[in-house]
C-alpha positions, 0 to 999 in steps of 0.5 A: 708433318712432324711438329713435335721437336725431339727431346733433349734425351732423344738427341743425346741417345742419337748422338751417343750412337755415333760419338762426337765425330758424327754429331754436329750440334747447332752452330757454324759447322751445321751451315753447309747442311742447312742451305742449298746452293741456290739459296732458295731453301734454308732450315734449322735442326737440333742435330746433324747426324753423320753415321759412318756405317750402315749399322749406325744408320740402323741404330739411329732409325730404331731410336727415331722410330721409337721416339717418333723423331722426324729424320731428313736424309741428305746426301750431297745437298745438291738437290733443287726441290728442297727435300734435303733441307730440314724445316725452318722450325728446327723440329727435324733431325738431319741425317747426312751420309757424307761419311759413308764414302767407301767403295766396297767392291769393284768387280770388273768381270761382272761389270759392277761396282758396289758403293756406299751412299756417300761416295761422290759420283765423280769418285765412282766414275774415276774408280770405274775408269781405273779398272778399265770400265765406264760408269755413264751417269754424268751431272754438272754436280758430279764432284759433289753429288753422291750416289745415295742422292742420285738414286733417291732422286733417280737422277738423269743427266747428260747420258740418259739417251744412251744409258738411261736414268740412275734407275737403269744403272742400278742392280741392287740396293742396301736400305735401312727401313724406318724402324731400323731394319736393314734390307740387303738387296745388294745383288749383281743379277741382271735378271731376277723375277722372284716377285716384286722389285723392291729396288725400284720402289726405293729408287726415286722415293726421295728418302720417304720410304727408307734410307739407301746406304749402298748400291750395286751399280752397272759398269760398261766397257770404256768408250774408245773415242768420242766425236763431238760437234756443236751445230747451229740448227734452224729451230728445235724441229730441225734438231729432232730431224738431226737427232733421228738422222744421227740415230738412223746412221749410228744407233746407240752410239749417239750418246748425247744430244743437248739443246743450247739457246743463244741466250744461254751461250751469251750468259756463259760467255759473259759470266763464266768465261766460256768460249763461243763454239761458233763464230755466228750466233744462232737462236738454237744450237745442239751439242751432239756426241757420238761414241765408238764410231769410225773416223768421218762418221760425224762429218757425214752426219753433219754434211747430210744435215747441212744439205737438208737445211736442218743446220746452218753451221757446225764445229767438230771438236779437233782435240779433247781440249776443244771437246771440253770447251764445247761441254763447258758451255753446256755445263755452265748454263745453269750457274751463269743464270745466277749472275743475271738476277733471279731465275725461276726453274722448270724441270719438265719433259714432254714426248719428243714429237711434242717438244718443238711445239711445247717450246714455241707455246712456252716461250709465247706464254711466259712472254705474255705473263711477264713481258721482258722476261728472258727464257733460257730453255736448254737441256736433254733434247734427246730424251725430251727433258728441258730445263725451261728456266726464266731469268728476270727482266732487266731492271726488275727487282729480284724479290718481286720477280721471285715472288711470281715463282708459283704463278710462273710455274702454273703457266709453264706446267699447264702447257707441259701437261697439255702435251702429255708431259711431266713437271719433274723429269729428273729433279724430283718433287721434294717440297717445291712441287709437292702441292702440285702432285694432286693436279698431275696424279690421279686419285688412284695413283695418290692412293697407291703412293700413300699406301706405300708410305704407310707400309714402309713408314707407318709413323711418318718419320722419314722426310715428312711433308715431302713428295706427297701432298698434304 
């Protein structure tokens, strides 16, 4: 990890590349770049760099490479694992892409959109829609998260079941390497078997191998109609039965299948003002959405599920407003937990067949470890990704609770690994999970990853201390 701070001369050279508008020196203006929204990560930096063009990023990295200055790339600062925040020592220079917001091209015929890394996800969605196309990546933070960060972390979100992760939605990249060279891989090809796929190396690398400055994104036909239901299920196992049943009848038209617990519904109703979708509480519910189906298809799916005992009640959205109310409950689950004190997060995934048993064992294990804790297990049931969050016991001191973060992680992650799962499904590794990599990756995997790091970043200036264990 870089420990030597950049000299004043180096800082002046870096600032000179982009001018006064692009250089933010220590002071109040730096604050939005130095804290993440949950307040878990805080850092310091001698300089925030805000380039406006790829060529400026290239010049900045060339200087950083020459002077061995540590660079922390930051996109929308919505990450949850600390990778985008500079260290508290103040030795790392932060490079924000928030001025590189241009949409360089929309090609409706090719079903592609080329966006710079600082474009927000919402702006990409909206511009696609304005051209009668659909970009399916959907996150609760889509108004503030940015395309560069989405790709650097291989973001998942609500539509992975039908469209895949960010990796699956990208055709080409433009990347600035650690020494300032620019790799222009902005290709629109769906098929290209000319050697190694460099695109996939950079996607999910969390800024440790290069800085993504632009991307060619896949667009899709606009969805004609969406049918949405909120259903009370017997238990998570019944939820999987309902999912399989819906996919059998509707195939890829099942675009979302989210698990929602009663405790989460209650928190969102109490603190966020959301409307309870069903009159009677149920320990577990699912939010199911179908696309482009004929009228009555969703009703048929639910009627058969009711007959088989998988669900006990369901509400089908009768308007777009009611559909938004259903989704509002799901999307407010994370934020609502903040009002209940400390929350220890887990972003995990297991094979679908293991999901019900993982939930049972996970709930039992955290209750044994900390009696009175309040698990809020929710998320993307359709692809096996659960946000297994733990709210503090009522009356417990928040700092005392959060001091158990690592220990609680060990309890949950042990069960995840037992079921052949992963401790990071869509949030990445960053700093938060870096030291666990030695437990979950084989020596061969770590050797290959370190080899890539050495090849692409021989001086270790890009996001030092992130992802790879020390």
